[in-house]
N, C-alpha and C positions, 0 to 999 in steps of 0.2 A: 222685778221684770228681768234684771240682768241674770237672775238665777235660772232662767229657762234653759240655758245651755244650747241655744240654737246654733247649728253649724251649716256651712255651705253644702248644698246638695244638688245644684243644678246640673243638667245634662250638658255634655260636650256636643254642641249642635253641629260642629263641622263634620262629625262622624255619624250623625243621626240620619236615619232614612228620610228621603224627601217627603214621604207620606206622614211622618210624625207631625202631630199637632202640638202647638204651644199651649200648655196647660196654665190657665190664668185664673187667679182668684180676685174677687172684686170687693173692696173694703169701702163702704160708704155709698149708699144707693138712693140718695135723694134725687132731686131734679137733674143735677149735672152728672152725678154718678150713674144714673139710669141712662142718660144720653150716651155716656162713654161705654156702658155695657152694650148698648145696641150697636155702636160704632165698631167696637171690637168684634162683635159676632158677625159682622158683615164680611169679615175676612175668613176664608175657608180653612185656614190653618190654625184657627183659634178654637179652643174648647173652653167654654165657660164652666170651669170645674167646681167653683165654690163661690158663695156670696156671703157677705157679712154686713150687718147693720144693727143699730140699736133700736130701730123703730120696726115693729113687726109688719106694719103696712108696707114699708119699703121692701122688706124681705119677701113678702108674699107676691108683690108685683114683680120683683126680679125673677123669682122662681118661675112665674108664669111666662115671662118673656123668654127665658132660656128654654123652657119646655116647648114653646111655640117655634122658636127659631132653630133649635138644635135637637129636639126630640128626646131630651133626657132631663132629669131633675138634678140640679146641682146640689152639692152638699151645702148645708146652711149652718152659719156660725153667728153667735152673738158677740163673742170676744175675738178680736182680730188675732190675738196671740195664739189661740187654738187653731185658727185657719193656717197660720204660719208654720204649725207643726207638721202639716202635710208635706211629705218628702217629694211628692210627684209634681208639685207646683213649680213652674218655671218662672213665673212673673206674677206681680199683683198690680192692680190699679187702685190708687188711693184717691177717692173722691169725697172725702170727709170735709166738714167745715175747716177753715184755716187753722184753728187752734189745735186740730187733731192731725195735721199733716206730718209733723216731725216724728212722733213716737212710732206709728205704724211703719213709716219709711225706714227708720233706723233699725227696727227689729226685723223688717223684711230683708235688709242687707245682711244682717247677722245670720239670718236663716238661709242665705244663699239664693234669694229671689231677686230678679231684676224688677225695677219699679218704674211705673208711670204714675206721676203725681200731679194733681191739678195745680194751676196757678191760683194765687201767688204761691211761691215755693213754700213759704213758712210764715208763721205768725210773727216771728221776731228775727232780728239779724243773727242773734246767737243760735237760734234753731237752724237757720239757714247754713251757718258754718258747720254745725254738728251733722247736718244732712250730707253736706259735701264730704266731710271727713269719713263718714260711714260708707258712702259710695266708693270712695277711693280705697279705703282700707280693705274692703271686701271685694273690690274689683267688680262692681256691678254695672250693668247697662241701665241707664236712666233716661227719662224724658219728662220734662215739665209740660203740662197740658196747655201750651200757648199756641193754639191751633192755627192762628193767622200766619204764624211763622212759616208753615209748610202747606197748609190746605189751600191757600190762594197765592197766585204768582206775583201779585202787585209789589210786595215788599222787595222781592228779588230784583225786579226791574228798577225800583227806586234806588236800591243800594248800588246797582250798576251805574246809574246816572250820577249819584253823589261821588262815587269813587273814580269816575271818569274825569272829574274836574270841570264838567260842563257848567256848574253853577259858580265856579270860582271858589274863593275861600269861604267856608261856612263859619259864621260868627254867632249865629243864634238859631235855636230850634224851639219852636213853639208847639206844644201839645194842647189840644182842646178837647175836652170831654163834654158832650151834650147829654145831660140826664134830666129827666122830668122831675118835678117837685110834687110827688104824690105822697100824701100823708099816710103814715102807718096807723094812725089812730092812737088811742090811749086805753087799751083794754086793761082790766084789773088783773093782778096776779091771781093764780088759781092752782089747783092741784094738777100735777103733770098727768097727761093722758096715760091710760094703763098700757097702751101699746109701746110707749117710749120709756127706755131706761134713762131717766133724766140725770141721775147722779153720774152714771158712766159717761153720758153725753157731755156733761160739764168737764169731766176729766181733769186736766191740769189747771183749768180756769177757776176763778174764785167761786165759792158757793153762793148762789143767788136764788131767791124764790122763783118758781117757774112762772113765766109769762109767755103767752102764745107768740109774742113777737121775737122772743129770744132764740128760738130754735128754728131749724129748717131755713128757708130762703132768707128771712129777715135777720138772721144772726149777724150778717155782714155790717149792719148799722150799729153794732154795739162793740165798744172797745175791748171787752173781755174776750171776744172771739175773732175779730177781724179789724179792718181799717176803712170800712165804708166803700163808696163808689170809687174813690181814688185808688185804693189797693186792688179793687176788683178788676180795674181796667188798666192800671199802670203798665203792666207787662205787655199788654197788647199794643199800646201806642208808643211807648219808649223803645220797644224792640227794634223798630226800623232805624231809629237814631243810634242806638248802641251798636247795632250791626254795621251800619254804613260808616260810622265815625270811630268805631272801636272804643266807645266810651267805657270807662270803668266807673268808679264812684265819684260823686262831686266832692270838691274840697270844702265847700260851705253850702248851706241851704237855709232858706227862710220860707215861711208859709203863713198866710193869714186867711181868714174866712169865718164861716160859722154855719150852723143849721138854721138858716133864715127863711127858706122857702116854704117850710111846713111847720105845723105845731103838733108834735107827736112825742112819743117816748124815745125815738131814735137819738143817738148820741153823736154820730160822725157828721162831718160837714156836708152840706149840699151845695155850698158855694165856697170856692177856694182858689187862691192864687199862690203859686209856688215859683221860687227862683232858685235854680241850682247853678253854682259856679264850677266850671271846668277850665283848665288852662286854655285861654284864647276863645272861650265859648261860654255862652249862657244858655241854659235850657229852662224854659218856662212852661208852666202847666196851668191851664184854666179849667176849673170845674164849675159849670153853670148850666141851668136849664136851657139857656138860649145859645150856648156855645160861643165861638169866637166871632165877633162882629166883622163883617166883610167877607167871610167865607161860610156864610150860613148854608149855602147850597151843598157844601161838602160834608155838613154835619160834623161829627167827631172826626178830628183830623190832626195831621202833623205838618208843620210848615218849616221848611229849611230855607233860611235866608242867607244867600251867598253874595259875594262881591259882584258877580256877573248876572245872576238870575235868582229867582225864588221858585221853589217847588212846593206844592201842597198835595198831600196824599191822604186817602182814607183806605179802608180795607180793599176797595175794589178798583180804584183808578187813581191817576195822578195828573196834575196839570203844572205847566211851567210858565212863569211870568217874567217879562223883562220890562223894567221901568213901568210897572203897573199894568202892562198889557199882556194878555194871554198869547202865548206862542202857539198858534194853531198848527204850524207845520214843524213843530219840534222833532228833530231826528234823534231818537235814542241811540246810545252806543251799542255796539255788538254785545250779544248775550254772552256773559262769562260765568254766570252762576247756574248750574244745572237745575232743571225743574225737579220738584220733589215728588216722591211717590205718594205723599200724604203723611200727615203727622203721626197717626197711629201705625201706618204701614212702615214708616221709617223706624219706629221703635221695634216692631216685630222683626223686621229684617236685621236690626242690630242685635236682637236677642240671639239670632242664629249666627251672625258673622262676628260678633263680639267687637264691633267697631262703634265708637261713640256716636251718639246722635248729635244733630246740630243744635238742639235745645236741651242739652243735658243739664244736670243740676249745678254745675259750675257756672254755666251761662245763666241758668235760672236764678241762681243766688245773686249774680251781678245785676240782673234786671230787677228782681224783687227788692233788693236793698235800697234802691233810690226811692221807691214809694214808701218804704218803712221809715227812711230818714225824713221824708217830707212830713209824714204824720207826727214824728217825734218833734220836729220843729214847730208844727202847729200846736201840739199839746204843751210845749214849754213856752210858746209865745216869743221865742228869741231866734236870732240868726245863729246857727250852730256851725262849728268848724269840725270837720271830720278827718280823723287819721285812719285811712283805709288799711294801712299796713298792719295796724294793731286792732282795727275795727272798734275804735273808741272815739268818743268826742273829746276834744281838747278843752280841758278846764271847765267841765260842766257835769257835776255830780248828778244832778237831777236827770239830765238827758241820758246819761249812761245807765240809769236804772231801767230805762226802756229797752236797752240792747238785748237783754235776756231777762225775762221775768221769773219770779220765784213761782215754782209749781205748787199747786195744792197737793198735799199728801194724800195718798202714798206715791203719787206719780213723780218721776225723776227724769230729767233730760240727761242721757248718757248711755 
């Protein structure tokens, strides 16, 4: 892979005509990737120039969508490395399963492309660090697809409240994810469908017999490819806490739970309790089909407990409580954080201006890392102590094996 000799070739947008369109390639076009394709194409300065997927049904669907929306047929690729050889591409969207985020991202940076990559940023902490290093080395514009950060104003208003001091000193943040306990079933292993290149799909992950649950949407419930509902939503909900309190990585972390609500082939927990220690603060996370008792009406939510008041928020609204009673007439502070043009629009504007986005890969790595640490604590069954300066666990060989996994040959991280 390193022998491809890809070099930076992006245009200097400051001198480009206003009519120029941003040429975008799309890598990974399952459910989320297709949603992103449609969202990108809603912007008139985007040209969907190329699409790439290992499932022919996904490719065919994407081609049809581009033809309908933009009146042309995009170039089609099976191998992302071939797509990246196109000199005219300005940016790529990586919407692959988690275990395939790092390699397309790193090679896109080497090829001089800016990158929009879905959350979580990476499958492992080591991959996340490699992603950040590639982006900085090649001076690329990046955005992690954590759309609540920009597409809705709620978190901005919550951050303003927290940073105004209206709640007093924050000593605890509680994140609660409400997910249903729906069984995946127990289908037997079978031959891969002819439209899917299953060996390429596995990529750096271990070789396993094909099972219909392991690919596409349900991949997230298997440790080989992802980290379950926790890592799927961790970035969405801890975002507001990391943003408001400028949290980095926890100093220690513990987790307990199991796959208790269903009887199926899935591996990741559907019930989980997590405790993360920060200086002067504890962040807890509850994963359960019924969410956090007492705040059922808010559904999945984040609770900030301060010395003067408590604030609970979800994607769409927030409420403030004092001594257990809701403050119906709470007066929010003056707005200090500008509204966003939208998550994808911010990325597209940054491609032109060369100014970093608000959810670039450095911030994305910081967010994703906490969820990855929680899953490692769960898998080891121990409270772990984390040295963030060196991104290693202190005195725990087994836990450190999860920081960066060994890739299946011939794939290499680097």
